[in-house]
C-alpha positions in Angstrom: 1.9 -17.0 -0.2 0.2 -15.8 3.0 -2.7 -13.6 2.9 -1.9 -10.0 4.0 -3.8 -8.7 7.1 -5.1 -5.2 6.4 -6.8 -3.0 9.1 -10.6 -3.2 9.2 -12.5 -0.2 7.7 -13.4 0.7 11.3 -9.9 1.0 12.5 -9.0 3.0 9.2 -11.8 5.4 10.0 -13.3 4.8 6.5 -16.1 2.9 4.8 -15.7 -0.7 3.7 -16.3 0.2 0.1 -13.4 2.8 0.3 -11.3 0.1 2.0 -12.0 -2.4 -0.7 -11.2 0.2 -3.4 -8.0 1.0 -1.8 -7.1 -2.7 -1.6 -8.1 -3.0 -5.3 -5.8 0.0 -6.3 -2.9 -1.6 -4.1 -3.2 -4.8 -6.3 -3.2 -2.8 -9.4 -0.2 -0.9 -8.5 1.9 -3.9 -7.4 0.9 -5.8 -10.7 2.1 -2.8 -12.7 -1.4 -2.0 -14.1 -1.1 1.6 -13.5 1.9 3.3 -14.7 3.3 6.7 -13.9 2.7 9.5 -16.5 3.7 12.9 -16.8 1.4 16.0 -17.0 1.8 19.2 -18.5 0.0 22.7 -18.4 -2.0 23.3 -21.6 -4.1 26.2 -22.6 -7.8 25.3 -23.1 -10.7 27.2 -24.0 -13.9 27.6 -21.8 -16.7 29.7 -21.1 -14.5 32.0 -19.3 -12.0 32.3 -22.0 -8.7 30.6 -21.9 -7.3 28.9 -18.9 -4.3 26.7 -18.2 -4.9 23.3 -17.0 -2.8 20.3 -16.2 -3.3 17.6 -18.8 -1.8 14.1 -18.9 -0.1 12.8 -21.9 -1.6 9.3 -21.1 -3.8 7.3 -18.9 -2.1 6.3 -15.6 -1.0 7.6 -12.1 0.1 11.1 -11.3 -0.3 12.3 -7.8 -0.4 15.9 -8.8 -3.9 15.7 -10.3 -7.1 14.5 -8.9 -8.4 13.1 -12.3 -8.4 13.9 -15.8 -9.0 12.2 -19.2 -5.9 12.1 -21.3 -6.0 13.9 -24.7 -3.9 11.2 -26.2 -6.3 9.3 -28.3 -4.1 6.0 -28.4 -4.3 5.4 -24.7 -6.6 2.7 -23.5 -9.2 4.6 -21.5 -7.2 7.5 -20.8 -7.9 7.8 -17.3 -5.2 9.5 -15.2 -5.2 10.6 -11.5 -3.8 10.3 -8.1 -4.4 7.2 -5.7 -7.7 8.7 -4.5 -8.9 9.3 -8.0 -8.1 5.7 -8.9 -9.9 4.5 -5.7 -13.0 6.5 -6.9 -12.6 5.0 -10.4 -12.5 1.5 -9.4 -15.2 2.0 -6.7 -17.5 3.8 -9.4 -18.4 6.7 -7.2 -16.9 9.2 -4.8 -15.0 8.5 -1.8 -16.6 9.1 1.6 -15.7 12.4 3.4 -14.0 10.5 6.1 -11.6 8.8 3.7 -10.3 12.3 2.6 -9.5 13.1 6.2 -8.1 9.7 7.2 -6.1 9.2 3.9 -4.9 12.9 3.9 -1.2 11.6 4.5 -1.5 9.3 1.5 -3.3 11.8 -1.0 -1.2 14.8 -0.2 2.3 13.9 1.1 5.0 16.4 1.4 6.3 17.7 -1.9 3.6 16.0 -4.2 3.0 19.2 -6.1 6.7 20.1 -6.4 8.0 16.8 -7.3 5.3 14.5 -8.5 7.7 12.1 -10.3 9.2 11.1 -7.0 5.7 9.3 -6.3 6.2 6.4 -8.6 3.6 3.5 -8.6 6.1 1.4 -6.6 6.5 4.1 -4.0 2.6 4.7 -3.9 2.1 1.1 -3.7 4.4 0.9 -0.4 2.6 4.0 1.0 -0.8 2.5 0.5 0.2 -0.9 1.9 1.6 0.9 5.1 -1.8 2.8 5.3 -3.9 -0.4 5.1 -1.7 -2.4 7.5 -0.6 0.2 10.1 -2.9 3.2 9.4 0.0 5.5 8.3 1.3 5.9 4.7 5.0 4.9 4.4 6.7 7.5 2.2 10.1 6.7 3.4 13.0 6.0 0.7 
């Protein structure tokens, strides 16, 4: 298999660490290591009283939330989030500010809050690969 040619961090407008995190997440998505999970609103208690919060039913990918830990105890790790959150997760720290700006088309595509199930791991992998190779997220059907 030929090596893929990704744009440099400079061409993408992000740090090399953020670029490497994106490449790692792409590999995880392509290998099926990150599965789609549904999230539901759940009422939780906090110091302000009761609030509704999106809670995943397992660890995995859901473009609708930045990151949460599943309340399901039988899920390995229980980490759930969007692609940006997964990039932070593998990087071990926050993404750079420029990454949020330059990857906005990847992190907040049209319809992501209305129909999150459309954004499957396969579709997210294709969009992330497009971002890394052309500079634009490919969300086409």
